[in-house]
C-alpha positions as CSV (number, residue, x, y, z in Angstrom):
1,X,87.1,119.9,114.5
2,X,90.5,118.2,114.8
3,X,91.3,120.1,117.9
4,X,88.0,119.0,119.5
5,X,88.6,115.4,118.7
6,X,91.5,115.2,121.0
7,X,90.3,117.2,124.0
8,X,89.2,113.9,125.4
9,X,92.7,112.5,125.7
10,X,92.8,113.0,129.5
11,X,89.4,111.4,130.0
12,X,90.4,108.4,127.8
13,X,93.6,107.9,129.9
14,X,91.4,107.1,132.8
15,X,89.8,104.1,131.0
16,X,89.6,100.8,132.8
17,X,92.4,98.5,131.7
18,X,93.5,95.1,132.9
19,X,96.8,94.5,134.7
20,X,99.1,92.2,132.6
21,X,99.1,89.4,135.2
22,X,95.3,89.2,135.1
23,X,95.0,88.7,131.4
24,X,94.7,84.9,131.3
25,X,91.6,84.9,133.6
26,X,90.1,87.7,131.5
27,X,90.5,85.8,128.2
28,X,88.8,82.7,129.7
29,X,85.6,84.6,129.6
30,X,85.8,85.7,126.0
31,X,84.9,83.8,122.8
32,X,87.4,83.3,120.0
33,X,87.8,81.3,116.8
34,X,84.5,82.4,115.3
35,X,83.7,84.3,112.1
36,X,82.3,87.3,113.9
37,X,81.2,88.5,117.4
38,X,78.1,90.6,118.0
39,X,78.9,93.0,120.8
40,X,75.6,93.3,122.6
41,X,74.7,95.6,125.5
42,X,74.9,92.6,127.8
43,X,78.3,91.6,126.5
44,X,79.6,95.1,127.0
45,X,78.2,95.3,130.5
46,X,79.8,92.0,131.4
47,X,83.3,93.1,130.5
48,X,85.2,94.8,133.4
49,X,87.8,96.5,131.1
50,X,87.9,98.5,127.9
51,X,88.2,96.3,124.8
52,X,88.3,96.4,121.0
53,X,86.7,94.1,118.5
54,X,89.3,93.6,115.7
55,X,88.6,92.2,112.3
56,X,91.6,91.6,109.9
57,X,90.1,91.1,106.5
58,X,88.0,88.0,106.4
59,X,90.3,85.9,108.5
60,X,88.2,86.2,111.6
61,X,87.7,88.3,114.6
62,X,89.4,88.8,118.0
63,X,88.8,90.7,121.1
64,X,91.7,92.8,122.3
65,X,91.7,94.0,125.9
66,X,93.2,97.3,126.9
67,X,96.3,96.6,129.0
68,X,98.1,100.0,129.2
69,X,97.8,103.7,128.5
70,X,101.1,105.6,128.6
71,X,101.9,109.3,129.2
72,X,101.7,109.9,125.4
73,X,98.2,108.5,125.3
74,X,99.3,105.4,123.4
75,X,96.9,102.6,124.1
76,X,98.2,99.0,124.2
77,X,95.7,96.3,123.4
78,X,96.4,92.5,123.8
79,X,94.7,89.5,122.4
80,X,94.4,86.0,123.8
81,X,97.2,85.0,121.3
82,X,99.5,87.6,122.8
83,X,99.2,89.9,119.8
84,X,99.8,93.5,120.7
85,X,98.1,96.4,119.0
86,X,99.1,99.9,119.8
87,X,96.8,102.9,118.9
88,X,96.9,106.6,119.3
89,X,93.6,108.6,118.9
90,X,92.3,105.5,117.2
91,X,95.1,105.2,114.6
92,X,97.2,102.0,114.7
93,X,100.8,102.9,115.2
94,X,102.2,99.3,115.8
95,X,101.2,95.7,115.6
96,X,103.3,92.8,117.0
97,X,102.2,89.4,116.1
98,X,103.5,85.9,115.2
99,X,100.5,85.2,113.0
100,X,100.3,88.5,111.2
101,X,102.7,90.9,109.5
102,X,104.2,93.0,112.3
103,X,105.0,96.7,111.7
104,X,105.8,99.8,113.7
105,X,105.6,103.6,113.0
106,X,109.0,105.0,114.0
107,X,107.6,108.5,114.3
108,X,104.5,108.3,116.5
109,X,103.2,111.8,115.5
110,X,99.6,111.5,114.5
111,X,96.6,113.8,114.4
112,X,96.7,115.3,117.8
113,X,100.3,116.6,117.4
114,X,99.4,118.6,114.3
115,X,96.3,120.5,115.6
116,X,94.4,121.9,112.7
117,X,97.0,121.0,110.1
118,X,96.0,118.4,107.6
119,X,99.4,117.3,106.2
120,X,101.3,114.5,107.9
121,X,104.5,112.5,107.4
122,X,105.2,109.0,108.6
123,X,108.1,106.5,108.7
124,X,106.8,103.0,108.5
125,X,109.0,100.1,109.6
126,X,108.1,96.6,108.4
127,X,109.5,93.3,109.8
128,X,108.5,91.0,107.0
129,X,110.1,92.0,104.7
130,X,112.4,94.2,106.7
131,X,112.1,97.7,105.2
132,X,111.4,101.4,106.1
133,X,109.1,103.5,104.0
134,X,108.4,107.2,104.0
135,X,104.7,108.1,103.7
136,X,102.7,111.3,103.3
137,X,99.2,111.7,104.4
138,X,96.4,114.3,104.2
139,X,93.3,114.6,106.3
140,X,89.7,115.4,105.2
141,X,87.0,115.9,107.8
142,X,83.5,115.1,106.9
143,X,81.1,118.1,106.7
144,X,78.1,116.0,107.9
145,X,77.4,113.6,110.7
146,X,77.3,109.9,110.0
147,X,75.1,107.5,112.1
148,X,76.6,104.3,113.4
149,X,74.5,101.6,115.0
150,X,75.6,100.3,118.4
151,X,73.4,98.5,121.0
152,X,70.4,99.1,118.7
153,X,71.0,102.8,119.0
154,X,72.4,105.4,116.6
155,X,75.5,107.3,117.4
156,X,76.3,110.5,115.5
157,X,79.9,110.4,114.3
158,X,82.2,112.6,112.4
159,X,84.2,110.8,109.7
160,X,87.9,111.6,109.2
161,X,89.5,110.4,106.0
162,X,93.3,109.9,105.9
163,X,94.7,109.6,102.4
164,X,98.2,108.0,102.5
165,X,100.8,107.8,99.8
166,X,103.9,105.6,100.2
167,X,107.1,107.0,98.7
168,X,109.0,104.6,96.3
169,X,106.2,102.1,96.4
170,X,102.9,101.9,94.5
171,X,100.9,101.6,97.7
172,X,98.3,104.3,98.2
173,X,95.2,103.9,100.4
174,X,92.6,105.7,102.5
175,X,92.0,105.1,106.2
176,X,88.7,106.0,107.9
177,X,88.1,107.1,111.5
178,X,84.7,107.8,113.1
179,X,84.6,110.0,116.2
180,X,81.5,110.8,118.3
181,X,80.4,114.3,119.3
182,X,82.7,114.3,122.3
183,X,85.8,113.4,120.2
184,X,86.0,109.7,121.2
185,X,87.1,107.2,118.6
186,X,84.2,104.8,117.9
187,X,85.5,102.7,115.0
188,X,88.1,102.7,112.3
189,X,89.0,101.0,109.0
190,X,92.8,101.0,108.3
191,X,95.4,99.6,105.9
192,X,98.8,99.6,107.4
193,X,100.9,96.9,105.8
194,X,101.2,96.0,102.1
195,X,100.8,92.3,102.8
196,X,98.0,92.6,105.5
197,X,94.3,92.9,104.8
198,X,92.3,95.9,106.0
199,X,91.9,96.1,109.8
200,X,88.5,97.1,111.1
201,X,88.2,98.1,114.8
202,X,85.3,98.9,117.1
203,X,86.4,100.5,120.3
204,X,84.5,100.0,123.6
205,X,85.7,102.1,126.5
206,X,84.9,101.5,130.2
207,X,85.5,104.0,132.9
């Protein structure tokens, strides 16, 4: 199943993304500063570019617009506050923000680089406080299909659990990733910084 999840990398690299100089005009059309945003079919249809709805704990919600996809299939998403979120196969590998706790994974090797293996190792670099931690992770792929509601329809998804243990720090947690039948990331729930609340992301791709 892991291998199938990432056969869509080439297709995702063709997603519609906004040029950086056009970001201000894009954000004028989006709503911010509210407790939550319901992504309706009309809202999705009105957006010209791929975007993600990002909730960080209970502090509110933001829309991040896809601004770049590089040769390594790393997706850079930008918010109206110029926060940058970088993902690979749905997993967050970096967050740069003046409001939140920034972090960066030094080694960007995630699921796709390991094929069917289920053991991973990470190096996590924090800015506040400055530190580097070694982490070990194991993957568990759900044996059944979960249904996720989107646009009043049900999407069959496969749940991947990532159990992470941080060396020399009592900080262990489980991340969740939901992929559709074609291997596209649909949504995720991740912990990635000891001082940051859980990040929940819904991904909306446009082609």
